[in-house]
C-alpha positions as CSV (number, residue, x, y, z in Angstrom):
1,X,-4.0,-3.6,8.4
2,X,-0.7,-4.0,6.5
3,X,2.8,-3.3,8.3
4,X,3.1,0.3,8.7
5,X,6.1,2.0,6.9
6,X,7.1,4.6,9.4
7,X,9.9,5.7,7.0
8,X,7.4,6.9,4.6
9,X,5.5,8.4,7.4
10,X,8.4,10.5,8.8
11,X,9.3,11.5,5.2
12,X,5.8,13.0,4.8
13,X,5.7,14.5,8.0
14,X,9.1,16.0,7.3
15,X,7.7,17.5,4.0
16,X,4.8,19.0,5.8
17,X,7.1,20.6,8.5
18,X,8.7,22.7,5.7
19,X,5.4,24.6,5.5
20,X,5.0,25.0,9.3
21,X,4.3,28.5,10.5
22,X,6.7,28.8,13.5
23,X,8.0,32.4,13.7
24,X,8.0,32.7,17.5
25,X,9.2,29.3,18.6
26,X,11.6,28.6,15.8
27,X,10.4,25.0,16.3
28,X,8.5,23.9,13.2
29,X,6.8,20.6,13.3
30,X,5.3,18.2,10.9
31,X,2.8,15.3,11.3
32,X,1.6,12.3,9.0
33,X,-0.8,9.6,9.5
34,X,-2.1,6.8,7.7
35,X,-6.0,5.7,8.0
36,X,-7.0,2.3,8.5
37,X,-7.7,2.4,4.7
38,X,-4.3,3.4,3.5
39,X,-4.7,7.1,3.1
40,X,-2.2,9.5,4.2
41,X,-3.0,12.9,5.9
42,X,-0.3,15.4,6.5
43,X,0.0,18.7,8.6
44,X,2.3,21.2,10.5
45,X,1.9,23.2,13.3
46,X,0.7,27.0,13.1
47,X,1.8,29.4,15.8
48,X,0.2,32.7,16.9
49,X,1.7,35.7,18.5
50,X,-0.7,34.8,21.5
51,X,1.2,31.6,22.4
52,X,-1.9,29.7,23.6
53,X,-3.7,29.9,20.3
54,X,-1.0,28.1,18.3
55,X,-2.2,24.8,16.8
56,X,-0.1,21.7,17.1
57,X,0.7,19.7,14.2
58,X,-1.1,16.6,15.7
59,X,-4.3,18.9,16.0
60,X,-4.1,20.1,12.5
61,X,-3.7,16.7,11.2
62,X,-7.1,15.7,12.7
63,X,-8.6,19.1,11.5
64,X,-7.1,18.2,8.0
65,X,-8.5,14.6,8.1
66,X,-12.2,15.8,9.0
67,X,-12.2,18.8,7.0
68,X,-11.4,17.0,4.0
69,X,-13.6,14.0,4.7
70,X,-11.1,11.3,5.4
71,X,-11.8,11.3,9.1
72,X,-15.2,10.9,10.6
73,X,-17.0,8.7,8.6
74,X,-18.1,5.3,9.8
75,X,-15.1,3.0,9.4
76,X,-12.5,5.3,9.0
77,X,-9.7,6.2,11.5
78,X,-6.1,6.6,12.2
79,X,-3.8,3.5,12.1
80,X,-0.2,5.3,12.6
81,X,1.0,8.4,13.4
82,X,4.6,10.3,12.9
83,X,5.7,13.6,14.2
84,X,8.9,15.0,13.6
85,X,11.0,18.3,14.1
86,X,13.1,20.2,11.9
87,X,15.7,17.6,11.7
88,X,13.4,14.8,11.0
89,X,13.6,13.3,14.4
90,X,10.6,11.7,15.8
91,X,8.6,13.5,18.6
92,X,6.3,12.1,20.7
93,X,3.1,13.9,20.9
94,X,2.3,15.7,24.3
95,X,-0.7,14.8,26.2
96,X,-3.3,17.3,24.8
97,X,-2.6,15.9,21.5
98,X,-2.8,12.1,22.6
99,X,-6.2,13.1,23.7
100,X,-7.1,14.8,20.3
101,X,-5.7,11.5,18.4
102,X,-7.8,9.1,20.6
103,X,-10.8,10.5,19.2
104,X,-9.8,9.1,15.9
105,X,-7.7,6.3,16.5
106,X,-8.1,3.2,18.9
107,X,-5.7,2.9,21.8
108,X,-3.9,0.3,19.6
109,X,-3.1,2.9,17.1
110,X,0.8,3.1,16.6
111,X,2.5,6.3,17.4
112,X,6.2,6.7,16.4
113,X,8.9,7.6,19.0
114,X,12.6,7.7,19.3
115,X,12.2,4.2,21.0
116,X,10.3,3.1,17.9
117,X,6.4,2.8,17.4
118,X,4.3,2.5,20.5
119,X,0.7,2.1,21.2
120,X,-1.6,5.2,21.8
121,X,-2.8,3.0,24.7
122,X,0.7,2.8,26.3
123,X,1.2,6.5,25.9
124,X,-2.1,7.6,27.2
125,X,-3.2,4.8,29.6
126,X,-6.9,5.0,31.5
127,X,-7.7,7.6,28.8
128,X,-10.9,9.3,29.0
129,X,-12.9,8.6,25.9
130,X,-16.1,8.4,23.9
131,X,-17.3,5.3,25.6
132,X,-17.4,7.1,28.9
133,X,-19.9,9.6,27.4
134,X,-21.8,6.7,25.9
135,X,-22.1,5.0,29.4
136,X,-24.0,8.1,30.9
137,X,-26.1,8.6,27.7
138,X,-27.3,4.9,27.8
139,X,-28.6,5.2,31.5
C-alpha cells in the first residue's frame, strides 16, 4: 500500500458531508475511505425521526462499499478512513462504527483523528472479530 493522502480523504469526506441528512441533530457527518486497491468510497450520515434508526456515516460507508461491490470480495478491504464534521474537522468513529469498520479493514487500517492517523487496533484493542467465530466453527 502506498502512503495515504489524508488531505484527499478529508476533502472527499467533506464533499460527502454536504449530502448528509441531519435535520434533527443539525450535525452532518461525511466519511471517505480508500480500499487496499486504491478505490475511494464516500458516504454521509442519515438521521431518522426515531433517533435510534439513524445511520452513521461510517456504517453507510461500509454499506456503500458492499452494495457497489467494492468491499466484500476476496482481496478487497479498507486501508484508511477519514470522517469529518461540518467544519471539515476530523472525527474519530464511535465504538459501534469501529466494530463495523473492523469487519472490512484489518486492525492495521489507518483511521484519521485530531491527533493524526491511528490504527484501528489502537482504537479498538482486543476486538471481537471474525477469527473468534472461525475458532468456534473449526472445533
